[in-house]
C-alpha positions in Angstrom: -11.7 -12.3 6.0 -8.0 -12.0 6.6 -5.6 -14.9 7.1 -1.8 -15.3 7.3 0.0 -16.5 4.1 1.1 -20.2 4.2 4.1 -20.3 1.9 3.9 -24.1 1.6 0.2 -24.6 0.8 -1.4 -21.3 -0.4 -2.1 -20.5 -4.0 0.0 -17.7 -5.5 -0.9 -15.5 -8.5 1.2 -13.7 -11.0 0.8 -10.0 -12.0 -1.2 -11.0 -15.0 -3.4 -13.4 -13.1 -4.2 -10.6 -10.6 -5.2 -8.3 -13.4 -7.4 -11.0 -14.8 -9.2 -11.5 -11.5 -9.8 -7.8 -11.2 -11.2 -7.7 -14.8 -13.4 -10.7 -14.1 -14.8 -9.1 -10.9 -15.6 -5.8 -12.6 -16.6 -6.9 -16.1 -18.2 -10.3 -15.5 -19.5 -10.2 -12.0 -20.3 -6.4 -12.2 -18.6 -5.5 -8.9 -17.6 -1.8 -9.2 -13.9 -1.1 -8.9 -14.6 1.4 -6.1 -16.2 -1.4 -4.1 -13.1 -3.6 -4.5 -11.0 -0.7 -3.4 -13.1 -0.1 -0.3 -12.9 -3.8 0.6 -9.1 -3.8 0.1 -8.7 -0.7 2.3 -10.9 -2.1 5.0 -8.8 -5.3 5.2 -5.6 -3.3 5.5 -7.1 -1.0 8.1 -7.9 -4.0 10.3 -4.2 -5.1 10.4 -3.0 -1.5 10.9 -5.3 -0.9 13.9 -4.2 -4.3 15.4 -0.5 -3.2 15.0 -1.2 0.3 16.5 -3.0 -1.3 19.5 0.1 -3.5 20.1 2.4 -0.5 19.9 0.2 2.0 21.7 0.6 4.6 18.9 -2.0 6.9 17.3 -0.2 8.8 14.5 -0.2 7.3 11.0 1.5 8.6 7.9 0.2 7.2 4.6 2.4 7.5 1.5 0.0 7.4 -1.4 0.9 7.0 -5.1 -1.4 8.4 -7.8 -2.7 5.0 -9.0 -5.0 2.4 -7.4 -2.6 1.5 -4.7 -2.8 5.1 -3.6 -6.6 4.8 -3.8 -6.4 2.0 -1.3 -4.3 4.4 0.9 -7.0 7.1 0.7 -9.6 4.6 1.9 -7.3 3.6 4.8 -6.9 7.2 5.7 -10.6 7.7 5.9 -11.2 4.6 8.0 -8.4 5.3 10.4 -9.6 8.9 10.8 -13.1 7.6 11.6 -11.6 5.2 14.2 -10.0 8.2 16.0 -6.4 8.0 14.7 -4.3 11.0 13.7 -3.7 10.6 10.0 -1.7 12.5 7.4 -1.4 11.7 3.7 1.9 12.3 1.8 1.0 12.3 -1.9 3.8 10.9 -4.1 2.9 12.6 -7.3 0.7 15.4 -8.7 -3.0 15.4 -8.0 -3.7 15.7 -11.7 -2.6 12.1 -12.2 -5.2 10.7 -9.8 -8.0 9.2 -11.8 -11.1 6.9 -11.6 -11.7 5.0 -8.3 -8.6 6.5 -6.7 -9.8 10.0 -7.5 -13.2 9.3 -5.8 -11.5 8.3 -2.6 -9.0 11.2 -2.8 -11.9 13.7 -3.0 -13.5 12.1 0.0 -10.2 12.5 2.0 -10.1 16.1 0.9 -13.7 16.7 1.9 -13.0 15.2 5.3 -10.1 17.6 5.7 -7.5 14.9 6.2 -4.1 16.6 6.0 -2.6 16.0 2.5 0.9 17.2 1.5 2.3 16.7 -2.0 5.9 15.6 -1.6 8.8 17.1 -3.5 10.4 14.1 -5.1 13.6 15.8 -6.0 16.5 13.8 -4.6 17.9 16.9 -2.9 14.7 17.5 -0.9 13.1 14.1 -0.4 15.2 13.0 2.6 14.4 16.3 4.4 10.7 16.1 3.6 10.2 12.5 4.7 12.1 13.1 7.9 10.2 16.4 8.6 6.7 15.1 7.7 6.8 11.5 8.8 9.5 11.6 11.6 7.0 11.9 14.4 4.5 9.2 13.3 4.0 5.9 15.1 3.5 3.9 11.9 3.9 4.3 8.1 1.6 2.9 5.5 3.2 2.2 2.1 0.5 2.7 -0.6 2.8 4.0 -3.3 3.0 1.2 -5.9 1.0 -1.9 -6.3 1.6 -5.2 -8.2 1.6 -3.5 -11.6 5.0 -2.0 -11.1 7.8 -3.7 -13.2 11.2 -2.9 -14.6 13.3 -0.4 -12.7 12.2 2.4 -10.3 12.6 5.9 -11.5 15.4 7.5 -9.7 13.3 9.9 -7.7 11.1 7.0 -6.3 14.2 5.1 -5.4 15.3 8.1 -3.4 11.9 8.3 -1.7 11.9 4.6 -0.8 15.4 4.9 0.7 14.3 7.9 2.7 11.3 6.1 4.1 13.5 3.1 5.1 16.1 5.4 6.7 13.7 6.8 9.3 13.3 3.4 10.9 9.6 3.5 11.5 7.4 0.4 11.3 5.8 0.1 7.9 2.8 -1.8 6.7 2.7 -2.3 2.9 -0.5 -2.3 0.9 -0.7 -5.3 -1.4 3.1 -5.4 -2.0 6.1 -3.4 -0.7 6.8 -0.6 -3.2 9.8 -1.6 -5.3 9.4 -5.3 -5.0 8.6 -7.2 -8.2 5.3 -9.1 -8.0 6.5 -12.1 -10.0 10.0 -12.8 -8.9 10.1 -11.3 -5.4 13.3 -9.3 -6.1 13.9 -5.7 -5.3 14.0 -3.2 -8.2 17.3 -1.7 -6.9 15.5 -0.8 -3.7 12.2 -1.6 -2.0 10.2 -0.7 1.1 11.1 -2.8 4.1 7.8 -3.6 5.9 7.0 -5.3 9.1 3.8 -6.6 7.5 2.2 -6.7 4.0 -1.5 -7.0 3.5 -2.0 -8.5 0.1 -5.3 -8.9 -1.8 -7.2 -11.9 -3.2 -4.1 -14.3 -3.0 -0.4 -14.1 -2.3 1.8 -13.0 -5.1 4.1 -15.4 -6.9 7.2 -13.4 -5.8 6.4 -14.0 -2.2 7.6 -17.6 -2.6 11.1 -16.2 -3.0 12.6 -16.4 0.5 14.5 -13.2 -0.1 11.2 -11.3 -0.4 10.6 -11.8 3.4 13.2 -9.1 4.0 10.8 -6.6 2.4 7.3 -8.1 3.1 7.6 -9.1 6.7 4.6 -11.1 7.7 2.1 -11.5 4.8 -1.6 -11.4 5.4 -4.2 -12.2 2.6 -7.3 -10.0 2.7 -10.5 -10.8 0.8 -11.8 -8.0 -1.5 -15.3 -9.6 -1.7 -14.6 -12.0 -4.5 -12.5 -15.1 -4.8 -10.6 -16.3 -7.9 -12.0 -19.3 -9.8 
């Protein structure tokens, strides 16, 4: 189930509350994390396909981090490939850092022979790499960082986010635009500017900040198979 975020009436959750919901789902209900990741990716894919149909495009570039947000991106890559879209994954970090549920879905993407390129995150090369690898796509998916990110962006990731924004492609963010603080809705020096954000379980507290709209675009709430209590 997917619905649009109602800023006036919908419940919002903090970073810690989201962690608590995930822990409750996995440890109390017994829902495997990989199932939650599958459901999250499926919800995102529904919105992505709807946007591609409106725009008439077929090429999708998915920027994946090495954590669970990237894991959602690997699920999306598989589902979009199965639906007939041309997908490439740009990996924002070393493969050795991918663990757990994200690694399961990364290996599936590898076995499906979905094109995967590990980006150079050096400030000198990142602009060139993003323009060369993503410049011909019809839509970008931001699956770099999720709600766990806090503090300041490392300089190389700030350069990456600025490079993605600079190519002026429509972006759909997975859970939260990378670089946006989950709790206060402020940019961590820079953040992805998305046309839409597909967030999971509930809207995030920071989305009540009107300034966050510049980064999130329209916000959709996707179920991951459990509801907070």
